[in-house]
N, C-alpha and C positions, 0 to 999 in steps of 0.2 A: 587492142581495140574492142574485140568481142567481149573480154572479160569486164570492160568499163560499162558496157550497155546496161547491165542490171542496175547500176548506180545512177546512170544518167537518165534512164527512162522516167523515174518519178519526177524529175526536174523539168521535164518537157512541158507540162501544162503551165508551170510557173513562168518559163521563158515566153510562152504564148501570151499569157496575161500581161507581162511586163512589156513585150513588144507592141501589143495592142495600145496600151496606155501611152507609150512613147510616141506611136503613130498618131494617136488621137490628139495628144497635146500639141503636136506640130501641125495638125490639120486645122484646129479650130481658129477662127479669125482673130480672136483676142490675143493670141500669142504672136501675131504678125504685126509688130509695131512698125509704123512708118512715120517719119517726122511730118508735122503739119505743113501743108503747102502754103507759101506766102503769096497772097494775092497782090499783085502790083496794081497801083491806081493809075490808070492811063486814060488818054482821051477816048479810047475805044469803049470804055464802060458806059453802059446806058445809065440814065438817072435812077432807074430801079436798082441796078447793081451797085451803083454808088451809095445809095440809100442803105443797102444792106451792109456794106463796108462801114458806113458812118455809124450804123447801129452798134457795131462792135467797138468802134473808137469811143463812142460816148460811154459805154460800160467799162472799158479798159483804162481810160484816162482820168477817171475820178470825177467825171461830171455829175454822177448821181450821188455823190456825197453831199451836194447841196440841193440839186434839182430832183424832183420826182416826176414820174409819168402816170398821172392819175386821170384817166378819162372821166369827164363829168364833174371834176372838181374845180373847174375854172382856173384862173391865173394863181390862186393862192396855193391850193394843194396842201401837203404837209411838209414841205421842205424848207430849207433856209434860203433858197432861190425860187424863182417863179416856177410853177408847174409847166413842164414842157408839152403835155398833152393838149392838142388843139392850138399850139402856138401858131401854125401856119394859117389857120382861120382867123385868129385873134389879130394878127399882124399883117394880114393880106395887103393893107394900104400903108404899111410902114408905121411911122410915128410922126407926131406933130413936130415941126421944126427939125425934122431929121430926114432919113431916107423915106421916100414915099412908096416903096415897093418892098415885098417880103424878102427878096434875096439881098437887097441892099441893106435892109435892117439887120438880117441875120449875119451878114459879113461884118457890119459895124460892131454888132454885139460880140462877135468872136474876136475881132482885131482890137477894138477899143471899147470894152464893156462899160466903162465909166462915162462914155458919151451920152448914153441915155440909160437911166436907172429906173426900173419899174417902181412906181409908187408903193411905198410900204417896205421896201427892201433897202439894205445898206449897200454901199459901193464897195464890195469885198471881192468881186470876181476878178481874177488876174486875167491878162490877155492870153488867149488860147495858143498864141504863137510863142509865149514866154513859158517859164516853168510855172507849175509842174507838168502841164499838159504838153507843151512844146510841139504843137502841131505843124506840119509842113503844109505847103499851099494845097497840095492834092488832098491831104487829109481834111483841111478846112472845107473844101468843096464837097467831100464825102459826108461831113457832118451836116452841112447846109442841106444836102439832099435828103438826109434822114429827117431833119427837122421839118423840111417841106412835107415829108410823108405823114407827119403827125397833124393831120387835119386837111391835107390836100394831096394831090399827086406830085411826085418830085419831077422837077424839069430841068435842073442844072446838069451840066456836064463840065468836065475839066476845061478851063479856058473861058467859061461864062462868067465867073466870079472874078472881080478885080483882085490883084495881089495887094498885100499890105503896103501902106505908105511907109517910107523910111521913118517917119515920126512914130508910127505904131510899133515898129521893130525895136526902136531905142528907148521907147517910154518906159520909165521906172516909176514906182510909187514915190510920192514925196517922203521926206524925212532924212534924206541923206546929208542935208546941210545943217543938221542940228545934233547935239550930243545929249539933248534932253531925252531920257528914256521914255517918260510918259508920252511925249510928243511923238517919238518914233514908234511907240506901240500903237498909237492911234493912226499915224500916217501910213504905216506899213500894213494896216488892216489887220493886225494881229487879233484885235477884239472881235472880228467877224468869226474867228474859229475858236478862240480861247477866252475864258472868263477869268478874271482875277478873284472871283468869289468862290469860296470852298463849296462843293456840291453843285454848282451851276455848270452843267455840261452842255457844251456846243458841239461843233464838228470834231474838235480836238479836246484833250483833257484840260480841266481847270488848272490855273497856274497859281493857285494859293500856296503860301509858303510850306504848309504842312504836307500837302500833296506832292509838291516837288521834292521835299526831303525824303519822302517815302520812296518815290520813283528812283531817286539817286541811290538810296540804299539797296534797292532791288538790283540796280545796275552794278553796284559795287564801286561807286565812284564818289568823290567829294561833290558837294552841292554845286560849287562853281564849275568844276570840270564837266559835270553832267549837263548844266545849263548851256555851257559853251558848245559842247558836242550837239545838243539838241537844236541849236541855232544854226550851226555852220554844217552839220551833217545829219539832218533829221531822219534819214533812212537807217542810220546805225542802230537806233533802238526805237521801236514803235510798239505802242500798247495794242494787244490783240483785240480789245473791244472798241477800237476806233479805226476808221478807214485808213488804208495804207497809201502812201505816195501823194497825199493831198498837200502837205506843207511844202512850199517852194524851197528847193535846195540851194538857192543862190544868195541867201541872206548874208553869208560870210563875204561875198563879193560886193554887196550893196552897202555894207557898213564897214568902216574903218576900225582899227584896233581900239581906239578910244571909244567909239560908239558901242562896240561889242562889249567892252569892259563895263560901260555904264549900264547897259541893258542887263548884264548878268548881276551887277550889284543891285539893280532895281527889282529884279525877280527874286533875288535871294534875300531881300531885306526882311529881317525877322519882325514879326508882329504886324505885318501889312506894309504897303508901300508908303514912302514919305509923300 
């Protein structure tokens, strides 16, 4: 033991330095990872707390792919949907021939957005309780509280907002009764997010034949297989320069095999659509 001391003594400073950094690395907060706490949406939450939850939902569920929040820009803003900033003040009295109060209007907008479409905009918004947002009742209330906060103080709590009617839950866009792909493209509101013209970018990529062929090649798939996958499983491949999770994932259930095949042929048609 005594004979080893001359060899061990020079290493003591190194052990001290190593020990310090090991202690320090375990002490700093950044190394102490804890999973995020999930906040339950309950009747006990205040309107202000609900609004904060709703703020996160609006950002996480793709709402801002179409809507903007631009104070002072009025209803137009720079998005493909109405500007959400100041919506509570603009719609304090609801809408003509519709709900006459803000909460009723916001609930209708989320449940059945086609019931009232702001002038100058297309009827492209899917119901928030359907794909891709798929909000539950409590989440709808939280979003309404957040929208109330954009121009006024939030007042709603869980239980204050009516639940969606059965008709709103089961409503699907028109187009399922036809095999005409052009009619389906329009009825399913595809044109709200995709253009058939090369170089014309909307929320999603343009669906011109050349662009689709290039995307299929990047994916390493045949043109037809790529189109089919894009329709029935849009999350399988998403372009990085476009918002994620916006395209509804249930088109494969809305269309039968004949309709899907017709749509694929339509989009893959060389030299433009018939």
